[in-house]
C-alpha positions in Angstrom: 3.2 -34.4 20.4 3.9 -33.9 16.7 1.1 -33.0 14.2 0.9 -32.3 10.5 1.8 -28.7 9.9 2.3 -28.3 6.1 1.2 -30.4 3.2 1.7 -29.8 -0.5 2.0 -31.9 -3.7 4.2 -31.5 -6.8 2.5 -32.4 -10.1 4.0 -33.8 -13.3 7.7 -34.1 -13.8 9.1 -31.7 -16.4 11.3 -34.5 -17.9 8.7 -37.2 -18.0 10.5 -39.3 -20.7 13.4 -40.2 -18.5 13.1 -42.7 -15.6 12.6 -41.1 -12.2 14.6 -42.6 -9.4 12.6 -41.6 -6.3 15.1 -42.7 -3.7 18.0 -40.9 -5.4 15.9 -37.8 -5.9 14.9 -37.5 -2.3 18.4 -38.1 -1.1 19.8 -35.4 -3.4 17.0 -33.0 -2.4 17.7 -33.5 1.3 21.4 -33.0 0.8 20.6 -29.6 -0.8 18.3 -28.8 2.2 21.2 -29.8 4.5 23.5 -27.5 2.6 21.1 -24.5 2.6 19.6 -24.7 6.0 22.6 -26.2 7.9 20.5 -28.3 10.3 22.0 -29.8 13.5 20.9 -33.3 12.4 19.2 -35.0 9.5 18.4 -38.7 9.6 16.5 -41.0 7.3 13.8 -42.9 9.2 12.6 -45.1 6.3 13.0 -45.2 2.5 11.7 -47.3 -0.4 10.6 -46.8 -4.0 7.4 -44.9 -3.0 8.0 -43.4 0.4 10.8 -41.6 2.2 10.6 -40.3 5.8 13.3 -38.3 7.5 13.8 -36.3 10.7 15.5 -32.9 10.7 16.7 -30.8 13.7 17.3 -27.1 13.2 18.9 -24.8 15.8 18.8 -27.6 18.4 15.1 -26.7 19.2 13.0 -27.4 16.1 12.5 -31.0 15.1 10.5 -31.7 12.0 9.5 -35.0 10.2 9.4 -34.8 6.4 7.5 -37.5 4.5 7.7 -37.8 0.7 5.2 -40.0 -1.1 5.6 -40.8 -4.8 2.4 -41.5 -6.8 2.6 -42.6 -10.4 -0.2 -43.4 -12.9 -0.5 -43.6 -16.7 -1.5 -39.9 -17.0 0.1 -38.1 -14.1 3.0 -38.2 -11.7 2.8 -36.7 -8.2 5.1 -36.2 -5.2 3.3 -35.4 -2.0 5.3 -33.7 0.8 4.2 -33.6 4.5 6.0 -31.7 7.2 5.1 -32.6 10.8 6.3 -30.9 14.0 5.3 -29.6 17.4 2.4 -27.2 17.4 4.6 -24.7 19.3 6.7 -24.4 16.1 3.9 -22.8 14.0 5.4 -19.3 14.1 9.0 -20.4 13.9 11.2 -19.0 11.1 12.8 -22.4 10.6 9.5 -24.0 9.6 8.9 -21.2 7.1 12.4 -21.5 5.6 12.1 -25.3 5.4 8.8 -25.4 3.6 9.6 -22.6 1.1 13.1 -24.0 0.4 11.7 -27.4 -0.3 9.1 -26.0 -2.6 11.7 -23.9 -4.6 14.1 -26.8 -5.0 11.4 -29.2 -6.2 10.0 -26.7 -8.7 13.2 -27.1 -10.7 12.1 -30.7 -11.6 8.3 -30.4 -11.4 5.8 -28.4 -13.4 3.4 -27.3 -10.6 3.1 -27.1 -6.9 -0.3 -27.4 -5.2 -0.5 -26.1 -1.6 -2.9 -28.3 0.4 -2.5 -27.3 4.0 -0.4 -24.8 6.0 -1.1 -24.4 9.7 1.7 -21.8 10.0 0.0 -19.6 7.4 -3.3 -20.1 9.3 -1.7 -19.0 12.5 -0.3 -15.9 10.9 -3.8 -15.1 9.6 -5.3 -15.6 13.1 -2.9 -13.2 14.7 -3.2 -10.6 11.9 -7.0 -10.7 11.9 -7.2 -9.9 15.6 -5.0 -6.9 15.0 -7.1 -5.9 11.9 -10.2 -5.5 14.1 -8.3 -3.4 16.6 -7.1 -1.0 13.9 -10.4 -0.8 12.1 -12.4 -0.1 15.3 -9.8 2.5 16.4 -10.4 4.6 13.2 -14.2 4.1 13.5 -14.0 5.4 17.0 -11.9 8.4 16.0 -14.3 9.4 13.1 -17.3 9.1 15.4 -15.7 11.1 18.2 -14.6 14.0 15.9 -17.7 14.2 13.8 -20.2 13.9 16.6 -18.5 16.9 18.2 -18.3 19.0 15.1 -21.6 18.1 13.3 -23.9 16.6 15.9 -25.3 13.2 16.6 -27.1 12.9 13.2 -24.0 13.6 11.1 -24.3 10.3 9.3 -27.9 10.9 8.1 -27.3 14.6 7.5 -24.0 14.7 5.6 -23.1 11.3 4.2 -23.9 10.5 0.6 -27.0 8.4 -0.3 -24.7 5.6 -1.6 -23.2 5.0 1.8 -26.4 5.6 3.9 -28.7 3.4 1.8 -26.0 0.9 1.1 -25.5 0.1 4.7 -29.1 0.6 5.9 -30.1 -3.1 5.3 -26.8 -4.4 6.8 -27.4 -2.2 9.9 -30.9 -3.5 10.4 -29.7 -7.1 10.1 -27.0 -6.4 12.7 -29.6 -5.1 15.2 -31.9 -8.1 14.6 -29.0 -10.5 15.4 -27.7 -8.5 18.4 -30.9 -7.8 20.3 -29.1 -6.1 23.2 -27.7 -3.5 20.9 -30.8 -2.7 18.8 -31.1 0.8 20.3 -27.6 2.1 19.6 -26.1 4.0 16.7 -24.3 1.3 14.6 -23.7 2.9 11.2 -19.9 2.8 11.4 -19.9 -0.7 12.9 -21.1 -2.2 9.7 -19.3 0.0 7.2 -16.5 -1.6 5.1 -12.9 -0.7 5.9 -12.2 0.8 2.5 -15.3 3.1 2.8 -13.9 4.7 6.0 -11.5 6.6 3.7 -14.5 8.1 1.8 -15.5 9.8 5.1 -12.1 11.2 5.8 -12.0 12.8 2.3 -15.7 13.8 2.0 -16.7 17.3 1.0 -20.0 19.0 1.2 -21.0 21.8 -1.2 -23.2 25.0 -1.1 -24.6 27.4 -3.7 -22.3 30.3 -4.6 -23.5 33.8 -3.8 -22.7 34.7 -7.4 -24.3 32.0 -9.5 -26.2 31.3 -12.7 -29.6 31.6 -11.1 -28.9 34.8 -9.0 -29.6 37.0 -12.0 -33.0 37.5 -13.7 -31.2 37.7 -17.1 -33.0 35.0 -19.1 -30.8 35.7 -22.2 -27.9 33.9 -20.5 -27.1 30.8 -22.8 -26.8 28.5 -19.7 -30.2 29.7 -18.4 -31.8 29.0 -21.7 -30.1 25.6 -21.9 -31.4 24.9 -18.3 -34.9 26.0 -19.2 -34.9 23.8 -22.3 -33.7 20.7 -20.4 -36.2 21.1 -17.7 -39.1 21.7 -20.2 -37.9 18.5 -22.0 -37.9 16.5 -18.8 -41.3 17.8 -17.7 -42.7 16.7 -21.1 -41.6 13.1 -20.6 -38.0 12.9 -21.8 -35.8 10.6 -19.8 -33.1 12.2 -17.6 -30.3 10.1 -19.2 -30.3 12.2 -22.3 -29.6 15.4 -20.5 -27.7 14.1 -17.4 -24.2 15.3 -18.4 -25.2 18.8 -19.5 -27.6 19.3 -16.5 -24.9 18.1 -14.1 -22.4 20.5 -15.6 -24.7 23.5 -15.2 -25.5 22.7 -11.6 -21.8 22.0 -10.7 -20.9 25.5 -11.8 -23.3 27.0 -9.2 -21.7 25.2 -6.3 -18.6 25.5 -4.2 -17.0 23.4 -1.4 -18.6 24.1 2.0 -17.0 21.6 4.4 -13.8 19.7 3.6 -13.8 16.9 6.2 -10.2 16.0 5.7 -8.7 19.5 6.1 -11.2 20.8 8.7 -11.9 17.8 11.0 -9.1 15.2 10.7 -5.8 16.7 9.4 -5.3 19.0 12.4 -5.0 15.9 14.7 -2.9 13.5 12.6 0.8 13.4 13.2 1.4 12.5 9.6 0.2 14.0 6.3 -3.4 12.9 5.7 -2.6 11.7 2.1 0.2 9.5 3.5 -2.2 8.0 6.1 -4.7 7.3 3.3 -2.1 5.6 1.2 -1.1 3.4 4.1 -4.8 2.7 4.8 -5.3 1.6 1.2 -2.5 -0.8 1.5 -3.9 -2.0 4.8 -7.3 -2.7 3.1 -5.7 -4.7 0.2 -3.8 -6.9 2.6 -6.8 -7.1 4.9 -8.8 -8.9 2.2 -5.9 -11.3 1.7 -5.9 -12.1 5.5 -9.7 -12.2 5.8 -10.1 -14.8 3.0 -7.4 -17.1 4.5 -4.9 -16.7 1.6 -1.4 -18.0 2.1 0.7 -15.6 4.2 4.5 -15.8 4.3 6.7 -14.5 7.0 7.6 -11.3 5.1 4.0 -10.3 4.6 3.3 -11.2 8.3 6.0 -8.9 9.5 5.3 -6.1 7.0 1.5 -6.1 7.7 2.1 -6.1 11.5 4.4 -3.1 11.1 1.8 -1.3 8.9 -0.9 -1.9 11.5 1.2 -0.8 14.3 2.1 2.5 12.5 -1.6 3.1 11.6 -2.7 2.4 15.2 -0.1 4.7 16.6 -1.3 7.6 14.4 -4.9 7.0 15.2 -4.4 6.7 19.0 -2.2 9.8 19.0 -4.9 11.7 17.0 -7.6 10.6 19.4 -5.5 11.6 22.4 -4.8 15.1 21.0 -8.4 15.6 20.1 -9.7 14.6 23.5 -7.1 16.9 25.2 -8.2 19.7 23.0 -11.9 19.1 24.0 -10.9 19.5 27.6 -8.9 22.7 27.3 -9.6 24.6 24.1 -13.3 24.1 23.1 -14.1 27.7 22.6 -11.0 28.4 20.5 -11.7 25.3 18.4 -15.2 26.5 17.6 -13.9 30.0 16.6 -11.3 28.4 14.3 -13.9 26.3 12.5 -16.1 29.4 11.9 -13.1 31.2 10.5 -12.4 28.3 8.1 -16.0 28.3 6.9 -15.8 32.1 6.1 -12.5 31.6 4.3 -14.0 29.0 2.0 -16.4 31.6 0.4 -15.0 33.0 -2.8 -16.2 34.4 -6.1 -15.5 33.2 -9.6 -15.1 35.1 -12.9 -18.3 33.7 -14.5 -17.7 35.3 -17.9 -14.2 33.8 -18.4 -15.4 30.3 -17.2 -18.3 30.5 -19.7 -16.1 31.6 -22.5 -13.6 28.7 -22.1 -16.3 26.2 -21.5 -18.1 27.2 -24.7 -14.8 26.9 -26.7 -14.2 23.4 -25.4 -17.8 22.2 -26.0 -18.2 23.6 -29.5 -14.7 22.8 -30.8 -14.5 19.5 -28.9 -10.8 20.3 -28.0 -9.1 19.8 -24.7 -8.3 23.3 -23.3 -7.6 22.8 -19.6 -7.6 25.3 -16.7 -4.5 25.5 -14.5 -6.0 23.3 -11.8 -7.1 20.8 -14.4 -3.6 20.6 -15.8 -2.2 20.1 -12.3 -4.7 17.3 -11.7 -3.6 15.6 -15.0 0.0 15.8 -14.0 -0.9 14.6 -10.5 -2.7 11.5 -11.9 0.2 10.7 -14.2 2.8 11.0 -11.4 0.6 9.1 -9.0 0.3 6.1 -11.4 4.1 6.0 -12.0 4.8 6.3 -8.3 2.2 3.6 -7.5 4.1 1.2 -9.8 7.3 1.9 -7.9 5.6 1.6 -4.5 4.1 -1.8 -5.5 7.5 -3.0 -6.7 9.0 -2.2 -3.3 6.1 -3.1 -1.1 7.5 -6.3 0.4 11.0 -4.8 1.0 11.0 -4.6 4.8 14.4 -2.9 4.9 13.2 0.3 3.2 10.6 2.9 3.7 8.6 4.5 0.9 6.8 7.8 1.3 4.5 9.2 -1.5 2.9 12.7 -1.2 0.1 12.2 -3.7 -1.0 15.9 -3.9 2.5 17.2 -4.7 3.5 18.3 -8.1 4.3 21.9 -7.0 7.8 23.4 -7.0 10.5 22.2 -4.7 8.4 19.6 -3.0 9.4 16.0 -2.3 6.9 14.0 -4.2 8.4 10.5 -3.6 11.1 9.4 -1.1 12.8 6.0 -0.5 14.9 5.5 2.6 17.0 2.5 3.4 16.7 1.4 7.1 20.3 0.2 7.4 22.3 2.4 5.0 22.4 6.2 5.4 21.1 6.4 1.8 18.0 8.0 0.3 16.3 8.5 -3.0 13.8 11.3 -3.5 12.1 13.1 -6.4 11.5 16.8 -6.3 9.2 18.6 -8.8 9.3 21.9 -10.6 6.0 22.8 -12.3 5.5 25.5 -14.9 1.8 25.8 -15.9 0.5 27.7 -18.9 -3.3 27.3 -19.3 -3.5 29.5 -22.4 -4.4 28.0 -25.8 -1.5 26.1 -27.2 0.3 26.8 -23.9 2.9 24.2 -22.9 2.9 23.1 -19.2 5.8 21.1 -17.8 6.7 19.3 -14.7 10.4 18.6 -14.1 11.1 15.4 -12.1 14.5 15.8 -10.4 15.9 12.5 -9.0 18.2 12.9 -5.9 20.5 10.3 -4.5 21.6 11.2 -0.9 20.4 14.8 -1.7 22.6 15.0 -4.8 20.8 15.5 -8.1 21.2 12.6 -10.6 19.0 13.2 -13.6 16.1 15.5 -14.5 13.2 14.2 -16.6 10.3 16.1 -18.0 6.6 15.4 -18.7 4.7 18.0 -20.7 1.1 18.9 -21.7 0.2 21.2 -24.5 -3.2 22.8 -24.5 -5.4 22.5 -27.6 -6.7 25.6 -29.4 -9.7 26.7 -31.4 -10.9 29.5 -33.6 -14.3 31.1 -34.2 -15.8 30.4 -37.6 -18.0 33.4 -38.6 -19.8 31.4 -41.3 -20.9 28.6 -39.0 -21.2 30.9 -35.9 -19.3 28.4 -33.7 -15.8 27.5 -32.4 -13.9 25.0 -34.5 -10.8 23.0 -33.6 -7.4 24.4 -34.5 -4.8 22.3 -32.6 -5.4 19.1 -30.6 -3.9 18.8 -27.1 -0.7 16.8 -26.7 0.8 14.8 -23.8 4.4 13.7 -23.6 5.3 11.3 -20.7 8.5 9.8 -22.2 10.5 11.2 -19.3 8.8 8.8 -16.8 10.4 5.8 -18.3 13.9 7.4 -18.0 13.5 8.3 -14.3 11.9 4.9 -13.5 14.9 3.1 -15.1 17.4 5.2 -13.1 15.5 4.6 -9.8 15.6 0.8 -10.4 19.3 1.0 -11.2 20.2 3.0 -8.0 18.1 0.7 -5.8 19.7 -2.5 -7.3 23.2 -1.2 -7.0 23.2 1.0 -3.9 20.3 -0.1 -1.9 20.6 -3.9 -1.8 18.0 -5.9 0.2 19.3 -6.7 3.7 17.5 -9.6 5.6 17.0 -9.1 9.4 19.0 -12.4 10.0 22.1 -10.8 8.5 22.2 -8.0 11.1 23.8 -8.4 14.5 21.8 -8.1 17.7 24.4 -5.8 19.3 24.9 -2.1 18.3 27.8 -0.5 16.5 30.4 0.8 18.9 30.7 4.1 17.0 27.1 5.1 16.0 25.2 2.8 18.4 22.9 1.6 15.6 21.9 -2.0 15.2 23.3 -2.3 11.7 26.4 -4.6 12.0 26.7 -7.0 9.0 27.0 -10.7 9.7 26.7 -12.0 6.2 29.4 -12.9 3.6 26.9 -12.7 0.7 25.9 -9.0 0.5 29.2 -7.4 -0.6 30.2 -6.1 2.9 32.9 -7.2 5.3 31.6 -9.0 8.4 31.5 -6.6 11.2 31.1 -3.5 9.0 28.4 -1.1 10.2 26.0 -0.6 7.2 25.1 2.8 8.5 28.5 4.5 9.4 30.9 1.9 7.8 32.8 1.5 11.1 34.5 -1.9 11.4 33.3 -3.7 14.5 34.7 -6.8 16.2 32.6 -9.8 15.6 33.3 -13.0 17.5 34.1 -16.4 16.0 33.9 -19.9 17.3 37.2 -20.7 19.0 36.9 -24.3 17.7 35.3 -24.3 14.2 35.8 -20.6 13.2 32.1 -20.0 12.5 31.0 -16.3 12.6 28.9 -15.6 15.8 26.2 -13.1 16.6 28.5 -11.8 19.4 31.2 -9.1 19.8 33.5 -11.6 21.4 35.0 -15.0 20.6 33.5 -18.0 22.2 32.6 -21.6 21.5 29.5 -22.0 19.3 26.5 -24.1 20.5 27.3 -26.9 18.1 31.0 -27.2 19.1 30.0 -27.0 22.8 27.8 -30.0 22.4 30.6 -32.0 20.8 32.9 -31.0 23.7 30.3 -32.1 26.2 29.7 -35.4 24.4 33.5 -36.1 24.4 
């Protein structure tokens, strides 16, 4: 039994001054659909000046009824489109192609398209949302398993920041009230938002350094005097806001990292780089909100999101398996390794040098960065540029994009693009030269490789500021301001776009044969006449493969041998 699957309405003709011939328009529109989608059959069921109804059969299995209703008033013109079909066709590619092609063709003549109903998109959402819960709960389970073992049953209350603990306390209590049978279980991670799970993977705790500002009784230290003044001011009624920045800076210098959750507890068990997993999880969270709020989902996003979730789930399940195996066989060795890592984290700092440079920066108000700060600045600049490229390529299901966020060090692949069908890759390697002295010029060379052959080298540069000590004023004064040059990013982005457009064209799954290449055995045989390659050519190794044709009409077939196509076979049987 047929039901209404898709409904949308076109609003306001672009050329409203000329007379609109509804019957001619719908006939022309359906002729274009017939040309583009090549249905087995297309019949008009009824047609008049206001309504046209037709039946269309695609691939001999999918029949749809399309109804066009023209509505005209003094102020507005509308054309309503309804597509009906069997409920079993909700996930079918033909329905997706039919609705989107109709929409695109009609937008040539109409100003706006308003989507009213789409049961196919709703079905996509239902399927994806079930998978979303499976992936989310798998990561929650992994986090709990690892942290309960390493930090004890109260790790949530003991280590997590106040923002998380207090933020989810009320939600946790409401959950227990509604689910009475589970009121006596630990439920913190059950209520935490998906995006906040990342903050646990990357969380760090801190401890007081052995050599710190307060370890010495020397009250002549400028920072000690500053701290004493601030505390006296606060105890005499001054609000914290006035001193918050300086007080935080003093206290931060007395601390060092104690536990790095990512490196110590999670990275050893992940089969991929933790930063790559986090990037994929961020993309998963963005699309999750799209799915959860019943936004329209097309077939490309459906396939891409399913693929991302499958990849994430595979990494999580594998990490959980490795950790559980480790618990069974190497518990003592694991504990010794953690103790060794904790000892290695203890390090001393040159307090005098840090104080000297901090004083110059504060008094002269000039940006004079340390080596790690310069690296962080370069990292943030590169990250933003690579994020733009990653966003541009996100919905290309025929390529893979890998971004190592932490990498601006020498000879490291910071960004890599791989085509799934062609044996072609793009990657960027970096060469960093850091000079943290005053007026020192630090550079990062971005070297673009195509198939491991260098193409161009672009450079981003940062020049430290400088200051001098004014004896008359008794303070440091600015000499040179810092400078940042990122013109090289535009050059390398332009070259990447050129190489992708000309050497990594988008290949649709329907253009690839379902049988493997006879030379390399990969499923990458071209069936399309529209992508610049001969039919039968293997996109991976370029070997020419035999591709069958219909012995009656000459149509290219998804087969290595000649035979009669389904359409011609029907005609033969009818005759």
